[in-house]
C-alpha positions as CSV (number, residue, x, y, z in Angstrom):
1,X,-9.3,-54.7,-137.5
2,X,-7.7,-51.2,-137.3
3,X,-4.9,-51.6,-139.9
4,X,-7.1,-53.4,-142.3
5,X,-9.8,-50.9,-142.1
6,X,-7.4,-48.2,-142.6
7,X,-6.0,-49.9,-145.7
8,X,-9.4,-50.3,-147.0
9,X,-10.2,-46.5,-146.2
10,X,-7.1,-45.6,-148.2
11,X,-7.9,-47.7,-151.2
12,X,-11.5,-46.5,-151.4
13,X,-10.2,-42.8,-151.3
14,X,-7.7,-43.5,-154.1
15,X,-10.3,-45.2,-156.0
16,X,-12.7,-42.3,-155.9
17,X,-10.0,-39.8,-156.8
18,X,-8.7,-42.0,-159.7
19,X,-12.3,-42.4,-161.0
20,X,-12.9,-38.7,-161.0
21,X,-9.4,-38.0,-162.8
22,X,-10.2,-40.7,-165.4
23,X,-13.6,-39.4,-166.1
24,X,-12.2,-36.0,-166.7
25,X,-9.5,-37.5,-168.8
26,X,-11.8,-39.4,-171.0
27,X,-14.5,-36.8,-171.4
28,X,-15.8,-36.3,-175.0
29,X,-13.3,-34.0,-176.9
30,X,-16.0,-31.3,-177.0
31,X,-15.3,-30.6,-173.3
32,X,-11.7,-30.2,-173.9
33,X,-11.6,-27.4,-176.4
34,X,-11.2,-23.8,-175.4
35,X,-14.4,-21.7,-174.8
36,X,-15.9,-20.7,-178.3
37,X,-17.4,-17.1,-178.7
38,X,-20.9,-18.9,-178.8
39,X,-20.2,-20.6,-175.5
40,X,-19.1,-17.3,-173.8
41,X,-22.4,-15.8,-175.1
42,X,-24.2,-18.8,-173.3
43,X,-22.3,-18.3,-170.0
44,X,-23.2,-14.6,-170.1
45,X,-26.9,-15.1,-170.2
46,X,-29.3,-15.3,-167.2
47,X,-31.0,-18.6,-166.8
48,X,-34.3,-17.1,-167.7
49,X,-33.1,-16.2,-171.1
50,X,-31.4,-19.5,-171.7
51,X,-34.7,-21.3,-170.8
52,X,-36.5,-19.1,-173.4
53,X,-33.7,-20.0,-176.0
54,X,-34.2,-23.7,-175.4
55,X,-38.1,-23.5,-175.5
56,X,-37.7,-21.7,-178.8
57,X,-35.2,-24.2,-180.0
58,X,-32.6,-21.4,-180.5
59,X,-30.0,-23.1,-178.2
60,X,-29.3,-26.7,-177.8
61,X,-29.2,-27.7,-174.0
62,X,-26.1,-29.9,-174.7
63,X,-24.3,-26.8,-175.8
64,X,-25.3,-25.2,-172.6
65,X,-24.1,-28.2,-170.7
66,X,-20.8,-28.4,-172.6
67,X,-20.2,-24.6,-171.9
68,X,-20.6,-24.9,-168.2
69,X,-18.8,-28.2,-168.2
70,X,-15.7,-26.6,-169.6
71,X,-15.6,-24.0,-166.8
72,X,-16.5,-26.6,-164.2
73,X,-13.4,-28.6,-165.2
74,X,-11.3,-25.4,-165.0
75,X,-12.7,-24.8,-161.5
76,X,-11.9,-28.1,-160.4
77,X,-8.2,-27.7,-161.5
78,X,-8.1,-24.6,-159.5
79,X,-10.1,-25.4,-156.4
80,X,-10.7,-29.1,-156.2
81,X,-14.5,-28.2,-155.8
82,X,-16.0,-31.1,-157.8
83,X,-16.7,-34.7,-156.6
84,X,-18.8,-36.6,-159.0
85,X,-18.6,-35.7,-162.9
86,X,-22.0,-36.4,-164.5
87,X,-21.6,-34.9,-168.0
88,X,-21.8,-37.9,-170.2
89,X,-24.9,-39.2,-168.2
90,X,-26.4,-35.8,-168.4
91,X,-26.2,-35.8,-172.2
92,X,-28.2,-39.0,-172.1
93,X,-30.7,-37.6,-169.6
94,X,-31.3,-34.7,-172.0
95,X,-32.3,-37.2,-174.6
96,X,-34.3,-39.4,-172.4
97,X,-35.5,-38.1,-169.0
98,X,-35.5,-34.4,-168.9
99,X,-38.5,-32.4,-169.6
100,X,-37.3,-29.6,-172.1
101,X,-40.6,-27.7,-171.9
102,X,-40.2,-27.2,-168.2
103,X,-39.3,-23.7,-166.5
104,X,-35.7,-24.7,-166.2
105,X,-35.2,-26.2,-169.6
106,X,-31.6,-26.9,-170.3
107,X,-30.1,-25.3,-167.2
108,X,-27.2,-27.2,-165.7
109,X,-27.6,-27.3,-161.9
110,X,-24.8,-28.4,-159.6
111,X,-25.5,-30.4,-156.4
112,X,-23.8,-30.7,-153.1
113,X,-22.4,-34.3,-152.8
114,X,-24.9,-35.1,-150.1
115,X,-27.9,-35.2,-152.8
116,X,-28.7,-38.6,-154.1
117,X,-28.3,-39.1,-157.9
118,X,-29.1,-42.5,-159.4
119,X,-26.1,-44.6,-160.3
120,X,-23.6,-42.6,-158.1
121,X,-22.2,-42.7,-154.6
122,X,-23.3,-40.2,-152.1
123,X,-20.3,-40.4,-149.9
124,X,-20.6,-37.1,-147.9
125,X,-16.8,-37.4,-147.7
126,X,-16.8,-40.7,-145.7
127,X,-15.0,-43.5,-147.3
128,X,-17.5,-45.9,-145.7
129,X,-20.1,-44.7,-148.3
130,X,-17.8,-45.4,-151.4
131,X,-18.9,-48.0,-153.8
132,X,-22.5,-47.7,-152.8
133,X,-24.3,-46.2,-155.6
134,X,-27.9,-45.0,-155.1
135,X,-30.7,-47.1,-156.7
136,X,-32.9,-44.1,-157.6
137,X,-32.8,-40.3,-157.8
138,X,-33.7,-38.4,-154.7
139,X,-36.7,-36.2,-154.9
140,X,-34.6,-33.1,-155.3
141,X,-33.2,-34.5,-158.5
142,X,-36.6,-35.9,-159.8
143,X,-38.0,-32.4,-159.4
144,X,-35.1,-30.9,-161.2
145,X,-35.5,-33.2,-164.3
146,X,-39.1,-32.7,-164.5
147,X,-38.4,-29.0,-164.5
148,X,-36.1,-29.4,-167.4
149,X,-33.0,-28.8,-165.3
150,X,-29.7,-30.8,-165.9
151,X,-27.9,-32.1,-162.9
152,X,-24.3,-32.1,-164.2
153,X,-21.7,-32.2,-161.2
154,X,-21.7,-32.9,-157.5
155,X,-19.6,-30.7,-155.2
156,X,-17.2,-31.0,-152.5
157,X,-18.0,-30.7,-148.6
158,X,-16.5,-31.5,-145.2
159,X,-17.0,-34.9,-143.4
160,X,-19.4,-34.3,-140.6
161,X,-21.1,-31.4,-142.5
162,X,-20.3,-29.3,-139.4
163,X,-17.6,-26.8,-140.6
164,X,-17.1,-23.7,-142.5
165,X,-14.4,-25.6,-144.4
166,X,-14.8,-28.3,-147.3
167,X,-12.1,-31.0,-146.8
168,X,-12.2,-34.8,-146.4
169,X,-10.0,-37.9,-147.3
170,X,-12.3,-39.1,-150.1
171,X,-12.0,-35.9,-152.2
172,X,-9.2,-33.8,-150.6
173,X,-9.3,-30.2,-149.7
174,X,-11.5,-27.5,-151.6
175,X,-9.9,-24.2,-151.9
176,X,-11.3,-20.6,-152.2
177,X,-11.2,-19.4,-155.9
178,X,-9.9,-15.8,-154.7
179,X,-7.1,-17.2,-152.6
180,X,-6.1,-20.8,-152.5
181,X,-4.8,-20.5,-148.8
182,X,-8.3,-20.0,-147.6
183,X,-11.6,-21.9,-147.2
184,X,-14.5,-21.5,-149.7
185,X,-16.7,-22.0,-146.7
186,X,-18.8,-25.0,-145.6
187,X,-20.4,-27.2,-145.6
188,X,-21.5,-26.4,-149.2
189,X,-18.1,-25.1,-150.0
190,X,-17.7,-26.9,-153.3
191,X,-20.8,-25.1,-154.5
192,X,-19.6,-21.7,-153.4
193,X,-16.2,-22.2,-155.1
194,X,-17.7,-23.5,-158.5
195,X,-20.4,-20.8,-158.6
196,X,-17.9,-18.0,-157.8
197,X,-15.6,-19.2,-160.4
198,X,-18.5,-19.3,-163.0
199,X,-18.5,-23.1,-163.5
200,X,-22.3,-23.2,-162.6
201,X,-25.0,-20.7,-162.3
202,X,-27.3,-22.6,-160.0
203,X,-26.4,-24.9,-157.2
204,X,-28.3,-26.7,-154.2
205,X,-26.8,-27.1,-150.8
206,X,-27.9,-27.7,-147.3
207,X,-27.7,-25.4,-144.1
208,X,-27.8,-26.5,-140.5
209,X,-25.6,-23.7,-139.0
210,X,-24.9,-21.5,-141.9
211,X,-23.8,-24.1,-144.6
212,X,-25.2,-22.2,-147.6
213,X,-24.6,-18.8,-146.2
214,X,-20.8,-19.1,-145.0
215,X,-19.8,-20.3,-148.6
216,X,-21.6,-17.5,-150.2
217,X,-20.0,-15.0,-148.0
218,X,-16.5,-16.7,-148.1
219,X,-16.4,-17.3,-152.0
220,X,-18.6,-14.4,-153.3
221,X,-22.0,-15.7,-154.6
222,X,-25.6,-15.5,-153.5
223,X,-27.7,-17.9,-151.4
224,X,-31.1,-18.3,-149.7
225,X,-31.4,-20.1,-146.5
226,X,-35.0,-21.3,-146.8
227,X,-37.3,-22.2,-143.9
228,X,-38.0,-25.8,-143.0
229,X,-40.7,-27.2,-145.1
230,X,-40.1,-25.1,-148.1
231,X,-37.7,-27.4,-149.8
232,X,-37.4,-31.2,-150.1
233,X,-35.1,-33.0,-147.8
234,X,-35.7,-36.8,-148.8
235,X,-33.2,-38.7,-150.9
236,X,-30.2,-37.2,-149.3
237,X,-27.3,-38.6,-147.3
238,X,-26.0,-37.0,-144.2
239,X,-23.6,-37.1,-141.3
240,X,-26.4,-36.9,-138.6
241,X,-29.4,-39.0,-139.5
242,X,-32.3,-38.3,-137.0
243,X,-30.9,-35.0,-135.8
244,X,-34.0,-32.8,-135.7
245,X,-33.1,-30.4,-132.8
246,X,-31.9,-28.0,-135.3
247,X,-33.2,-29.2,-138.8
248,X,-31.0,-29.1,-141.7
249,X,-32.7,-27.5,-144.7
250,X,-31.7,-27.8,-148.4
251,X,-31.6,-24.4,-150.2
252,X,-30.5,-22.7,-153.3
253,X,-27.3,-20.9,-154.2
254,X,-26.6,-19.0,-157.5
255,X,-24.0,-16.9,-159.2
256,X,-26.3,-14.0,-159.5
257,X,-29.4,-12.7,-157.6
258,X,-31.6,-12.7,-160.7
259,X,-30.8,-16.5,-161.2
260,X,-31.6,-17.1,-157.5
261,X,-34.8,-15.6,-157.6
262,X,-35.8,-17.1,-161.0
263,X,-34.7,-20.6,-159.9
264,X,-36.4,-20.5,-156.6
265,X,-39.7,-19.2,-158.0
266,X,-39.6,-21.9,-160.8
267,X,-38.7,-24.7,-158.3
268,X,-41.5,-24.0,-155.9
269,X,-43.7,-23.6,-158.8
270,X,-43.0,-27.4,-159.6
271,X,-45.1,-28.1,-156.5
272,X,-42.3,-30.1,-154.6
273,X,-44.8,-31.3,-151.9
274,X,-46.3,-33.6,-154.6
275,X,-42.7,-35.3,-154.5
276,X,-41.7,-35.1,-151.0
277,X,-43.9,-35.3,-147.9
278,X,-41.6,-33.1,-145.9
279,X,-42.6,-30.0,-148.0
280,X,-45.5,-27.8,-147.0
281,X,-48.0,-27.2,-149.9
282,X,-47.4,-23.5,-150.2
283,X,-47.5,-22.0,-153.5
284,X,-45.2,-19.2,-154.6
285,X,-46.8,-15.9,-153.2
286,X,-46.5,-13.5,-156.2
287,X,-48.4,-10.8,-154.4
288,X,-45.8,-11.0,-151.6
289,X,-43.0,-10.6,-154.0
290,X,-44.7,-7.7,-155.7
291,X,-45.5,-6.0,-152.5
292,X,-41.9,-5.7,-151.4
293,X,-40.6,-4.9,-154.9
294,X,-42.9,-1.8,-154.9
295,X,-43.1,-0.8,-151.2
296,X,-41.9,2.8,-150.9
297,X,-40.3,2.9,-147.5
298,X,-38.9,0.0,-145.3
299,X,-38.2,-0.3,-141.7
300,X,-34.7,-1.8,-141.5
301,X,-33.2,-3.2,-138.4
302,X,-29.3,-3.4,-138.2
303,X,-27.9,-5.9,-135.8
304,X,-24.3,-4.6,-135.5
305,X,-23.1,-7.4,-133.1
306,X,-24.3,-10.6,-131.7
307,X,-22.7,-9.9,-128.3
308,X,-20.4,-12.6,-128.7
309,X,-18.0,-11.8,-131.6
310,X,-18.0,-8.1,-132.7
311,X,-17.6,-8.1,-136.6
312,X,-14.2,-7.4,-138.1
313,X,-13.5,-4.2,-139.8
314,X,-14.2,-5.7,-143.3
315,X,-17.6,-7.3,-142.4
316,X,-18.6,-4.1,-140.4
317,X,-17.7,-1.9,-143.4
318,X,-19.9,-4.1,-145.8
319,X,-22.7,-3.8,-143.4
320,X,-22.4,-0.1,-143.1
321,X,-22.3,0.0,-146.9
322,X,-25.6,-1.6,-147.2
323,X,-27.3,0.5,-144.2
324,X,-26.0,3.7,-145.9
325,X,-27.2,2.7,-149.3
326,X,-30.8,1.9,-147.8
327,X,-30.7,5.2,-145.9
328,X,-29.8,7.0,-149.1
329,X,-32.8,5.6,-150.7
330,X,-35.0,7.1,-148.1
331,X,-35.6,4.0,-145.9
332,X,-35.8,4.1,-142.1
333,X,-32.7,2.3,-140.9
334,X,-32.0,1.9,-137.2
335,X,-29.9,-0.2,-135.0
336,X,-31.4,-3.1,-133.0
337,X,-30.5,-5.2,-129.9
338,X,-32.5,-8.3,-130.2
339,X,-33.1,-11.1,-127.5
340,X,-29.8,-12.5,-126.6
341,X,-28.2,-14.2,-129.8
342,X,-25.7,-15.8,-127.1
343,X,-28.6,-17.7,-125.6
344,X,-29.4,-19.0,-129.1
345,X,-25.9,-20.2,-129.6
346,X,-25.8,-22.0,-126.3
347,X,-29.2,-23.9,-126.9
348,X,-28.5,-24.5,-130.8
349,X,-25.1,-25.9,-130.2
350,X,-26.3,-28.4,-127.4
351,X,-29.3,-29.4,-129.5
352,X,-27.1,-30.0,-132.6
353,X,-24.6,-32.2,-130.6
354,X,-27.3,-33.7,-128.1
355,X,-26.0,-37.2,-129.0
356,X,-22.5,-36.4,-127.7
357,X,-21.1,-36.2,-131.4
358,X,-21.6,-40.0,-131.6
359,X,-23.5,-40.0,-134.9
360,X,-21.3,-38.2,-137.1
361,X,-18.2,-40.0,-135.5
362,X,-19.7,-43.5,-136.1
363,X,-19.0,-43.1,-139.8
364,X,-15.4,-42.6,-139.5
365,X,-12.9,-45.5,-140.3
366,X,-9.7,-46.0,-138.5
367,X,-7.2,-43.3,-139.5
368,X,-9.7,-41.2,-141.3
369,X,-9.1,-37.5,-141.2
370,X,-11.6,-35.3,-139.2
371,X,-12.3,-31.6,-139.7
372,X,-10.4,-29.7,-136.9
373,X,-13.6,-27.9,-135.8
374,X,-15.5,-30.9,-135.4
375,X,-12.7,-32.8,-133.8
376,X,-12.4,-29.9,-131.3
377,X,-16.2,-30.4,-130.4
378,X,-15.7,-34.0,-130.1
379,X,-12.5,-33.6,-127.8
380,X,-14.5,-31.4,-125.3
381,X,-17.5,-33.7,-125.5
382,X,-15.4,-36.7,-124.5
383,X,-13.5,-35.1,-121.7
384,X,-14.4,-36.8,-118.1
385,X,-17.1,-34.7,-116.7
386,X,-15.1,-33.8,-113.4
387,X,-12.2,-32.6,-115.6
388,X,-14.7,-30.6,-117.7
389,X,-16.2,-29.1,-114.8
390,X,-12.9,-28.0,-113.3
391,X,-12.0,-26.3,-116.7
392,X,-15.4,-24.5,-116.7
393,X,-14.5,-23.1,-113.3
394,X,-11.2,-22.0,-114.4
395,X,-12.4,-20.4,-117.4
396,X,-15.4,-18.7,-115.7
397,X,-13.7,-17.5,-112.3
398,X,-10.0,-17.4,-113.1
399,X,-10.0,-16.1,-116.7
400,X,-13.5,-14.3,-116.2
401,X,-14.7,-15.4,-119.5
402,X,-18.5,-16.0,-119.0
403,X,-19.2,-16.4,-122.8
404,X,-16.7,-19.3,-123.4
405,X,-17.6,-20.8,-119.9
406,X,-21.2,-20.8,-120.6
407,X,-20.7,-22.8,-123.9
408,X,-18.5,-25.4,-122.1
409,X,-20.7,-25.8,-118.9
410,X,-23.3,-28.3,-120.3
411,X,-21.2,-29.5,-123.3
412,X,-22.0,-33.2,-122.7
413,X,-24.3,-35.9,-124.1
414,X,-28.0,-35.2,-123.3
415,X,-30.5,-37.6,-121.8
416,X,-34.0,-37.7,-123.4
417,X,-35.1,-35.5,-120.5
418,X,-32.4,-33.0,-121.2
419,X,-33.0,-32.9,-124.8
420,X,-36.8,-32.3,-124.4
421,X,-35.9,-29.4,-121.9
422,X,-33.6,-27.9,-124.6
423,X,-36.4,-28.1,-127.3
424,X,-38.6,-26.4,-124.8
425,X,-36.1,-23.6,-124.4
426,X,-35.7,-23.4,-128.1
427,X,-39.5,-22.8,-128.6
428,X,-39.7,-20.3,-125.7
429,X,-36.7,-18.4,-127.4
430,X,-38.4,-18.5,-130.8
431,X,-41.5,-17.0,-129.1
432,X,-39.5,-14.2,-127.5
433,X,-38.0,-13.2,-130.9
434,X,-41.3,-13.3,-132.5
435,X,-42.8,-11.0,-129.9
436,X,-39.8,-8.7,-130.1
437,X,-39.9,-8.5,-133.9
438,X,-43.6,-7.7,-134.0
439,X,-44.1,-5.6,-131.0
440,X,-40.8,-3.7,-130.4
441,X,-38.7,-3.7,-133.5
442,X,-41.6,-3.5,-135.9
443,X,-39.3,-4.2,-138.8
444,X,-39.9,-5.1,-142.4
445,X,-36.5,-7.0,-142.2
446,X,-33.2,-7.1,-140.6
447,X,-29.5,-6.8,-141.9
448,X,-26.4,-8.2,-140.1
449,X,-23.1,-9.8,-141.1
450,X,-23.0,-13.5,-142.0
451,X,-19.8,-14.0,-140.1
452,X,-17.6,-12.0,-137.8
453,X,-14.7,-12.3,-140.3
454,X,-14.2,-13.1,-144.0
455,X,-13.0,-16.7,-145.0
456,X,-10.8,-18.7,-142.5
457,X,-7.6,-20.1,-143.7
458,X,-7.3,-23.9,-144.1
459,X,-7.6,-25.6,-140.7
460,X,-8.7,-22.4,-139.1
461,X,-12.0,-23.9,-137.8
462,X,-10.1,-25.6,-135.0
463,X,-10.0,-22.1,-133.5
464,X,-13.1,-20.6,-135.0
465,X,-15.6,-23.5,-134.8
466,X,-17.7,-21.7,-132.2
467,X,-17.8,-18.4,-134.1
468,X,-20.9,-19.3,-136.0
469,X,-23.4,-17.3,-134.2
470,X,-24.5,-14.9,-137.0
471,X,-26.0,-17.8,-138.9
472,X,-26.6,-20.4,-136.4
473,X,-29.0,-18.0,-134.7
474,X,-31.4,-18.1,-137.6
475,X,-31.3,-21.8,-137.9
476,X,-32.6,-22.1,-134.5
477,X,-35.2,-19.5,-135.2
478,X,-35.9,-21.2,-138.7
479,X,-35.9,-17.7,-140.5
480,X,-35.5,-17.0,-144.1
481,X,-32.1,-15.5,-144.7
482,X,-30.5,-14.3,-148.0
483,X,-26.7,-13.6,-148.6
484,X,-25.7,-10.7,-151.1
485,X,-21.9,-10.2,-151.7
486,X,-21.1,-6.6,-151.3
487,X,-17.4,-5.9,-151.4
488,X,-13.8,-7.3,-150.9
489,X,-11.3,-7.2,-148.2
490,X,-9.1,-3.9,-148.4
491,X,-5.7,-4.1,-146.8
492,X,-5.9,-0.4,-145.9
493,X,-9.6,0.1,-145.0
494,X,-9.9,-3.1,-143.1
495,X,-6.9,-3.2,-140.7
496,X,-7.7,-3.6,-137.1
497,X,-7.5,-0.4,-135.1
498,X,-4.6,0.4,-132.9
499,X,-6.8,0.3,-129.9
500,X,-7.8,-3.4,-130.5
501,X,-6.8,-5.6,-127.7
502,X,-6.8,-9.4,-128.4
503,X,-6.2,-10.3,-124.8
504,X,-9.5,-8.8,-123.7
505,X,-11.5,-11.0,-126.1
506,X,-13.8,-13.8,-124.8
507,X,-12.7,-17.4,-126.0
508,X,-15.1,-17.4,-128.9
509,X,-13.9,-14.1,-130.3
510,X,-10.3,-15.1,-129.8
511,X,-10.8,-18.1,-132.1
512,X,-12.3,-15.9,-134.8
513,X,-9.8,-13.2,-134.6
514,X,-6.8,-15.4,-134.5
515,X,-6.9,-15.6,-138.1
516,X,-8.0,-12.1,-139.1
517,X,-5.4,-10.3,-141.2
518,X,-6.5,-7.8,-143.7
519,X,-3.3,-7.8,-145.6
520,X,-3.3,-11.6,-146.1
521,X,-7.0,-11.5,-146.9
522,X,-7.1,-8.7,-149.3
523,X,-9.5,-9.6,-152.2
524,X,-11.5,-12.0,-150.3
525,X,-15.3,-11.5,-150.7
526,X,-17.4,-9.9,-147.9
527,X,-21.2,-10.2,-147.9
528,X,-24.2,-9.1,-145.9
529,X,-27.1,-11.1,-144.5
530,X,-30.7,-10.3,-145.2
531,X,-33.1,-11.7,-142.6
532,X,-36.8,-12.1,-142.8
533,X,-39.1,-14.2,-140.6
534,X,-40.1,-17.9,-141.1
535,X,-41.4,-18.8,-144.6
536,X,-40.7,-15.5,-146.1
537,X,-38.7,-16.6,-149.2
538,X,-40.6,-14.3,-151.7
539,X,-40.2,-11.3,-149.4
540,X,-36.4,-11.9,-148.7
541,X,-35.7,-12.2,-152.4
542,X,-37.7,-9.1,-153.4
543,X,-35.7,-7.1,-150.6
544,X,-32.4,-8.4,-151.8
545,X,-33.2,-7.0,-155.2
546,X,-34.0,-3.7,-153.7
547,X,-30.8,-3.8,-151.7
548,X,-28.7,-4.6,-154.8
549,X,-30.5,-1.8,-156.7
550,X,-29.6,0.5,-153.7
551,X,-26.0,-0.6,-153.9
552,X,-25.7,-0.1,-157.5
553,X,-26.8,3.6,-157.1
554,X,-24.9,4.3,-153.9
555,X,-21.4,3.0,-154.0
556,X,-21.4,0.1,-156.5
557,X,-22.5,-3.4,-157.0
558,X,-20.4,-6.4,-156.1
559,X,-17.9,-7.4,-159.0
560,X,-18.1,-11.1,-159.7
561,X,-15.1,-13.1,-160.8
562,X,-14.9,-13.2,-164.5
563,X,-15.0,-16.4,-166.4
564,X,-11.6,-17.1,-167.9
């Protein structure tokens, strides 16, 4: 069975890559010409203006599609960010299916490969899903078409969906548009690369431990991690069906903040709860958005560290740049020490993998490549319990590393009883944070880093897989979080200090810092994470706008990659 399954695996991977190459090679000639001045004008317009042009019949939506299609093809050549090419079908949808009077009329939207589109595979990077086109659009795609948007590509991701890298055998490795030796992030890494490159303005991904936030941070774009119930989740494929200990949420990403806000407002205005039973019937709250756009003085908490991995100089500099800009605008900015983020990392990691890593492993065929981070989790999970306990004792009492030991101690498949106990701990932790925020910190919002370091080099997640606490914390809490790119790594400003002692780091921090090198990383994007509480999408987007305005006045706004 093994050798025959492996051969089928290789044939399916080769077939999908050949299909993609053939589709690109046989596109209508309009997609193969250089960008025209008119197309460059289209690419430079915010989506709100493009919608108005389509409504007034000033701009043909097919011209918008072709302009972005050309750049997407170039992004694909440079980063391998695209999986399925939908351009010819999209041109037919514009004529037959798409509502060109909607609030997103004519806007091309890129989709994470896990989102179902009628007539296309939703492989999620597993070869066992190849050759199984979906019979109907998922709820996400139905809403987009009714809003006037044009799904036009699907994008790369990691098998398992549990990595800040985006590599699989079906589609191969996706690279960072700023530096091909580094990851664009994951699991929505293809979106991050495409948006940063300029091959799309709006993308949709999913986030279970940071999967729309790490790509925005690594690649240099914007994202909003929505709370559960604000965004549809049906009509998708996944590596962990049934996993609800830390629910995955689909959420938007964008090339600019203006586009992210307009898209999110327009999408929720489509009343997604009428399409998908998992969505709360919660209208867009314009009064909340206006309140935080106009509020004179904010109370801003700054979480400098999660107590597990101290942010690298590059990430700490970006955080300080934002806090200083807010202080300069007269806001009250103060450091906070919240209830233990480490406790959240322990609870969340065990809940997410309560099945013993069985589910995501069940989709692999013989010889199929696994993400090195996910493989590391699976390796520890499958160690015999006595050996694992001895290793735990050695880490805790010989190496005196309580952080790493605490993550290893209960790293095993959970019974129903143990799983229920973890859910109870999760809810108690959420209650503790809510009380701390309301009664002690009394913040309008919090800022922190999205990750301890900028992008990891390829295969770096083997070491850094546990260093995800700055995003994973807010999945457990189900808080709304936004990512704003702030600066780029500087080889002079962001070197580790002479006093830095790698040997004294805990095991999680060692994994993160093993790949930190400001000289090699120079030019990689660095972002900041803006944190609100649950279901505060309107508030967080309004605050992100205020932060970007403050940055523009006090040190400079992030420079996007120019479209070539």
